[in-house]
C-alpha positions in Angstrom: 200.7 -157.2 38.6 204.6 -155.6 39.2 206.8 -158.4 39.7 208.2 -156.4 42.9 204.9 -156.6 44.5 204.4 -160.0 44.7 205.6 -162.7 47.0 206.9 -166.3 45.6 203.3 -168.0 46.2 201.8 -165.0 44.0 203.9 -165.7 41.7 203.5 -169.3 41.6 199.6 -168.4 41.6 199.9 -166.3 38.9 202.1 -169.4 36.5 199.1 -171.4 36.7 196.7 -168.6 35.8 199.3 -168.1 32.9 199.3 -171.9 32.2 195.6 -171.8 31.7 195.2 -168.8 29.7 197.5 -171.0 27.4 195.4 -173.6 27.2 192.7 -171.5 25.9 191.8 -172.1 21.9 192.2 -169.6 19.7 188.9 -170.6 18.2 187.0 -170.1 21.5 188.1 -166.3 21.6 186.8 -165.8 18.2 184.1 -167.9 18.3 182.8 -165.9 21.5 183.5 -162.3 19.7 181.3 -163.9 17.0 178.2 -165.0 19.2 179.3 -168.9 17.5 179.3 -169.6 21.5 176.9 -168.4 23.8 177.9 -168.9 27.4 181.7 -170.5 27.7 180.7 -173.5 30.2 184.2 -174.8 28.8 186.4 -172.5 29.6 184.7 -171.9 33.5 184.9 -175.5 34.1 188.5 -176.1 33.1 189.0 -172.7 35.5 187.4 -174.5 38.3 189.1 -177.9 37.9 192.5 -175.8 38.2 191.4 -174.1 41.5 191.5 -171.1 39.7 188.3 -169.2 41.4 188.3 -168.0 44.4 191.6 -167.3 45.5 190.6 -164.8 48.1 187.8 -166.8 50.6 189.0 -169.9 53.0 189.9 -172.6 51.8 186.3 -174.0 53.6 184.6 -172.9 50.8 187.0 -173.9 48.1 189.4 -170.6 48.5 193.0 -170.4 48.9 193.1 -168.0 52.1 194.6 -165.5 50.0 193.9 -161.9 49.6 192.5 -159.3 47.4 196.1 -158.4 45.8 196.0 -162.2 44.7 192.7 -161.7 43.6 193.3 -158.8 41.4 196.4 -160.2 39.7 194.4 -163.5 39.4 191.7 -160.8 37.1 194.5 -159.3 35.3 196.2 -162.1 33.8 192.6 -163.7 33.3 191.9 -160.2 31.2 194.7 -161.0 28.8 192.1 -163.0 26.8 189.5 -160.1 26.1 187.3 -158.2 28.3 184.7 -161.1 28.3 186.3 -163.9 29.8 187.8 -161.5 32.8 184.0 -160.8 33.0 182.7 -164.7 32.7 185.8 -165.3 35.3 184.6 -162.6 38.0 180.9 -162.8 38.1 179.9 -165.7 39.2 183.2 -166.3 41.4 184.4 -163.5 42.3 180.3 -161.5 42.9 178.1 -163.8 43.3 179.7 -166.6 45.3 181.6 -163.2 47.5 177.9 -162.4 48.5 177.3 -166.1 49.6 180.8 -166.2 51.6 179.8 -163.2 53.8 175.9 -163.0 54.1 175.0 -166.4 53.6 174.3 -169.4 55.8 176.8 -172.1 55.8 174.0 -174.0 53.8 174.0 -172.0 50.7 177.4 -171.8 51.0 177.9 -175.6 50.2 175.5 -175.6 47.7 175.7 -172.4 46.0 179.9 -171.3 46.6 181.1 -174.9 46.5 179.7 -175.8 42.8 180.6 -172.5 41.1 184.2 -172.2 42.3 184.6 -176.2 41.4 183.9 -175.1 37.9 180.7 -177.4 38.1 177.5 -175.0 38.4 177.1 -171.1 37.0 176.1 -167.9 38.5 174.9 -164.2 37.7 174.9 -161.3 39.5 170.9 -159.7 38.3 171.2 -155.6 39.6 169.6 -153.9 35.9 166.6 -153.2 35.2 164.9 -151.6 32.2 163.5 -149.0 34.0 167.2 -147.6 34.7 170.7 -148.5 35.8 172.1 -146.6 38.2 169.2 -145.9 39.9 169.6 -149.1 41.6 167.3 -148.2 45.1 164.5 -147.5 42.7 164.5 -151.0 42.2 160.2 -152.2 40.9 161.5 -156.1 40.6 159.1 -157.4 43.8 159.4 -160.6 46.2 156.1 -161.0 47.6 156.0 -162.6 51.1 154.1 -165.7 51.1 154.9 -167.0 54.6 156.9 -169.9 53.7 157.8 -169.3 50.2 158.4 -165.5 48.4 157.0 -165.2 45.1 159.6 -163.5 42.4 158.0 -160.8 39.9 159.9 -158.5 37.6 163.0 -158.2 34.9 166.5 -157.9 35.2 168.5 -156.2 32.1 172.1 -156.5 30.3 173.0 -159.8 32.9 175.8 -161.4 32.0 175.4 -164.9 32.0 171.8 -164.7 31.7 171.9 -167.8 29.8 174.4 -170.1 31.0 174.6 -170.0 34.8 172.4 -172.1 36.8 171.4 -169.6 39.2 171.1 -166.0 40.3 172.0 -163.2 42.8 168.7 -161.1 42.6 167.9 -157.7 44.3 164.6 -157.7 44.9 161.9 -155.5 47.2 159.8 -157.6 49.7 156.3 -156.8 50.2 153.8 -158.9 53.0 151.6 -160.6 51.4 149.7 -157.8 50.0 148.8 -157.7 46.2 148.4 -161.2 43.6 151.2 -162.4 42.1 151.8 -161.0 39.3 150.8 -157.9 40.1 153.5 -154.6 39.0 155.8 -153.2 41.6 154.6 -150.7 43.5 156.0 -147.3 42.3 160.0 -145.8 42.4 158.7 -143.0 44.8 156.6 -144.7 47.0 158.1 -146.3 51.0 158.1 -149.2 49.2 161.2 -148.1 47.0 163.1 -147.7 50.4 166.0 -149.2 50.6 165.0 -150.6 53.8 162.7 -152.8 52.1 165.1 -154.2 49.9 166.7 -157.7 49.9 168.3 -160.6 47.9 167.6 -163.7 47.0 169.7 -166.8 45.2 167.0 -167.8 42.5 167.6 -171.2 40.6 166.8 -171.7 37.0 163.6 -173.1 37.3 159.6 -172.5 36.5 159.0 -169.2 35.7 162.6 -167.5 35.2 163.1 -166.6 31.4 165.3 -165.0 29.0 163.3 -162.9 27.1 166.1 -161.1 24.5 169.7 -161.9 24.1 171.8 -158.6 23.5 173.7 -157.8 20.1 176.6 -155.9 22.1 179.7 -153.8 19.9 181.7 -156.1 22.2 182.2 -158.3 25.1 180.2 -161.0 23.1 179.8 -164.9 24.0 178.8 -164.1 27.2 174.8 -164.7 27.2 174.4 -161.3 28.5 170.4 -160.5 27.9 166.8 -159.5 29.7 165.2 -162.2 32.6 161.9 -162.2 33.4 160.6 -163.0 36.4 157.2 -164.3 37.2 155.8 -165.7 39.5 158.9 -167.5 40.6 158.3 -169.6 44.1 161.7 -169.1 46.1 162.2 -170.8 49.4 162.9 -169.0 52.8 165.7 -170.8 53.2 167.1 -168.4 49.6 167.1 -165.5 50.8 170.7 -164.0 51.3 171.3 -162.2 54.9 167.7 -160.2 56.1 164.5 -159.8 55.1 165.1 -156.1 53.9 169.0 -156.2 54.3 169.8 -156.1 50.5 171.9 -152.7 51.3 174.3 -154.7 53.6 174.9 -156.9 50.3 174.8 -154.8 47.7 177.6 -152.3 49.6 179.9 -155.0 50.2 179.4 -156.0 46.8 181.1 -153.1 45.0 184.5 -154.5 46.2 184.6 -157.3 44.1 182.2 -155.8 41.3 184.4 -152.1 41.3 188.0 -153.2 42.2 187.8 -156.6 40.1 186.7 -154.3 36.7 189.6 -152.2 37.4 192.1 -155.3 37.8 190.6 -156.9 34.4 190.5 -153.8 32.5 194.2 -153.3 32.6 195.0 -157.4 32.3 192.7 -157.2 28.9 195.0 -154.1 27.8 198.1 -154.8 28.4 198.2 -156.8 25.3 197.3 -154.2 22.8 200.5 -151.7 24.3 202.9 -155.2 23.3 200.9 -155.3 19.6 201.7 -151.7 19.4 205.2 -151.5 20.8 206.1 -154.4 18.3 205.0 -152.9 15.5 205.9 -149.7 15.5 209.8 -151.2 16.2 209.4 -153.4 12.8 207.4 -151.5 10.8 209.1 -148.3 8.5 208.0 -144.6 7.1 210.0 -142.5 5.3 213.2 -144.5 5.6 213.6 -145.0 8.9 211.2 -147.3 12.0 208.7 -145.5 13.1 209.3 -145.4 16.5 212.1 -143.0 15.9 209.4 -140.7 15.5 208.4 -138.7 18.9 204.8 -138.4 17.5 205.0 -142.4 17.7 206.6 -142.5 20.5 205.7 -140.6 23.0 202.3 -142.1 22.3 203.4 -145.4 23.4 205.6 -143.8 26.7 202.1 -142.6 27.4 200.4 -145.6 27.1 203.2 -147.3 29.6 202.8 -144.5 32.1 199.6 -144.6 32.5 199.3 -148.8 32.1 201.5 -148.7 35.3 199.7 -146.0 37.2 196.5 -147.7 37.1 198.5 -151.1 38.7 199.9 -149.0 41.0 195.9 -147.5 42.0 194.9 -151.0 41.8 197.5 -152.6 44.0 197.4 -149.9 46.4 193.4 -149.8 46.9 193.9 -154.3 46.9 196.1 -153.1 50.3 193.6 -150.9 51.8 190.7 -153.4 51.2 192.8 -156.0 53.0 194.1 -153.8 55.6 190.3 -152.6 56.6 190.4 -149.6 56.4 187.5 -147.5 56.7 184.7 -147.7 54.5 184.2 -144.0 53.6 188.0 -144.2 52.6 187.7 -147.5 51.1 184.5 -146.2 48.8 186.5 -143.6 47.4 189.9 -145.1 46.6 187.9 -148.1 44.7 185.6 -145.1 42.9 189.2 -143.7 41.8 190.6 -146.4 41.2 187.4 -147.7 38.9 187.2 -144.5 37.0 190.9 -143.9 36.4 191.7 -147.5 35.3 189.0 -147.5 33.2 189.3 -144.4 31.4 193.3 -145.5 30.9 192.6 -148.3 29.6 190.2 -147.2 26.9 193.1 -143.9 26.2 195.6 -146.4 26.1 194.0 -149.1 23.6 193.3 -145.6 21.4 196.6 -144.6 20.7 198.0 -148.3 20.2 195.5 -148.0 17.5 196.5 -144.7 16.4 200.2 -145.6 16.2 199.7 -148.3 14.5 197.8 -146.7 11.6 195.3 -148.4 9.4 195.7 -152.2 10.3 195.5 -151.3 13.6 191.4 -150.7 12.5 191.5 -153.9 10.7 190.9 -157.9 12.2 194.7 -158.7 11.1 195.3 -157.7 14.7 193.2 -157.8 17.8 193.3 -154.3 18.5 190.0 -153.1 17.3 188.2 -155.8 19.3 189.7 -154.9 22.3 188.8 -151.3 21.4 185.2 -152.4 21.4 185.0 -154.8 24.7 186.6 -152.2 27.2 184.0 -149.4 25.9 181.6 -151.6 28.4 184.9 -150.5 31.1 183.1 -147.4 32.3 179.7 -148.4 32.0 179.4 -151.0 33.9 179.7 -152.0 37.3 178.5 -148.2 37.9 179.3 -145.9 35.6 182.2 -143.8 36.0 179.8 -140.7 36.5 178.8 -142.3 39.7 182.4 -143.0 40.7 182.5 -139.4 40.6 179.4 -138.3 42.6 180.9 -141.1 45.0 184.6 -139.8 44.9 183.0 -136.3 45.6 180.8 -137.3 48.5 183.2 -138.9 50.3 185.9 -136.7 50.3 184.0 -133.8 51.7 182.7 -135.8 54.0 186.0 -137.0 55.4 187.9 -133.3 54.8 184.6 -132.8 57.4 184.8 -135.3 59.7 189.5 -136.0 60.0 191.1 -133.7 62.6 193.9 -135.5 61.5 193.5 -132.2 59.7 194.1 -129.4 62.0 196.9 -131.0 63.4 198.6 -130.3 60.3 200.7 -127.3 59.1 197.9 -124.3 58.2 199.4 -123.6 55.0 196.6 -121.7 53.9 197.9 -119.0 56.6 201.4 -119.4 54.4 199.9 -116.6 52.3 201.4 -113.1 51.9 197.9 -111.8 52.0 196.6 -115.0 54.3 195.2 -111.8 57.0 193.2 -110.1 54.4 190.3 -110.8 55.9 188.1 -108.7 54.0 188.7 -110.5 51.2 188.1 -113.5 52.0 184.6 -113.3 51.0 181.9 -117.2 51.7 178.7 -115.2 50.8 
């Protein structure tokens, strides 16, 4: 984040995060990329010891009582280590804990939030299913209400922390007693597929919770990403998060940390590649001169700096909008715009950095190729960028129709030379 936008307290926290980032051994970074480390518990434990998780949460629940601007700054700084480190850092402490703090009971916060923020336990979020990703409300995982407990059956895939997490935040459709344990869920076009039947549960790793597949990923390796199967898992009633049938309410609030956090961490993972490319092009010579003197090189670096500065400005503005409690429609639109623009821009920046470095940028002599692989995920997960466009369009047209303030502004359409040619304004 820009220094001039941060308070002294925020700058002090940033130094704490940078000290933590410097602590991480190079070997850990390389071993995760080679899947020699399946889940970096040592990394998370150290972050917890340093009190770096959940800075925006109330102090009562292990946070620092800060805001979203601070949280975005922290995620950006952690992202410097590599995209997967920010993913692992954020999934449990910034996503799962956020849901429990906002929608849970004090007992749930005591049992599940505090240990994660201390780095003693690890959590994962279970959204995506094998049958679909963006079709979230078509979930087929089922939790059958048995009176004193629920019985969970189904599968979730692409779960960061499937191998490694101590508990999971799982969305499932709740049904009341009918059917036998192990029965498949109703089809997605049935009444049970309505979001009114979707509930959210805290599920401890234990009997019936199985990792059935670990994915070989293009990038973002070492996060224990896999497919989880739940077979007749008994969930006590006190592990229902929020109301039964209230899964949509949990999901809606989680989209803030999901997507705004993704934007911030993507900047963090991308910024170092510009430093690397700038340093290289400031020393490398060709045709008798340093290559940053060629506009074909320096202009690509300049465009990259511009994109990153713009991306940071969007993250900061959107974080302020969330902190100030803007209306849901505006916040939803800004977050979706930010997630799409930042992730696309950072992928372009990484591509430009590799391009100006030439062949050596394509090798593992420099870290750009790893970043290139890692951040390809950014425009896919936490809602594809196509879904972001869908949300932006929906919210913009809705706001346009509802925004009375527009009617108090100058009618610029009437300032056209031919504005009175009503016969030419054909809409049907």
